[in-house]
C-alpha positions in Angstrom: 92.3 113.7 66.3 89.2 112.9 67.3 89.6 109.5 66.3 92.6 109.1 68.0 90.5 109.9 71.4 87.9 107.5 70.4 90.9 104.8 69.6 92.3 105.8 73.0 89.0 105.4 75.0 88.4 102.0 73.4 91.9 100.4 74.1 91.4 101.9 77.7 88.2 100.2 78.0 89.1 97.1 76.8 92.1 96.9 79.0 89.8 98.0 82.1 87.4 94.8 80.8 90.2 92.6 80.6 91.1 93.2 84.0 88.0 92.8 85.1 87.4 89.4 83.7 91.0 88.2 84.9 89.8 89.2 88.3 87.0 87.1 87.9 88.8 84.2 86.1 91.2 84.4 89.2 88.2 84.2 91.8 87.0 81.3 90.3 89.7 79.4 90.2 90.3 79.9 93.6 87.0 79.6 94.9 85.6 76.9 92.4 82.5 75.8 95.2 80.9 79.8 94.8 80.3 78.7 91.2 76.7 77.7 90.5 75.6 76.3 86.9 73.5 78.5 84.6 69.8 77.5 84.7 66.7 78.1 82.7 64.9 80.1 85.4 68.1 82.5 85.1 67.8 82.5 81.5 64.0 83.3 81.9 64.5 86.1 84.2 67.3 87.8 82.0 64.7 87.4 79.3 62.1 89.1 81.2 64.3 92.1 82.4 66.0 92.6 78.9 62.2 92.2 76.8 62.0 95.9 76.6 65.4 96.5 75.5 65.8 98.3 71.8 69.4 98.2 70.4 70.2 100.4 67.5 
C-alpha cells in the first residue's frame, strides 16, 4: 500500500534526523568550546533569509 511506503519513509527520516541530532549533541558535549551563544544579530540574519519564504 502507498500509505505503508509513506509511513516507512517518515520512520526512516525520523531515524536519520535522530542520528544527526545525536551526533551534534555528542560533538557539543565533547567540544563545548566550539559552542557560541545565539545572538540578536544571528536572529536578524535568519529573519532576513526567511522573509520571503511561504509555507503552505
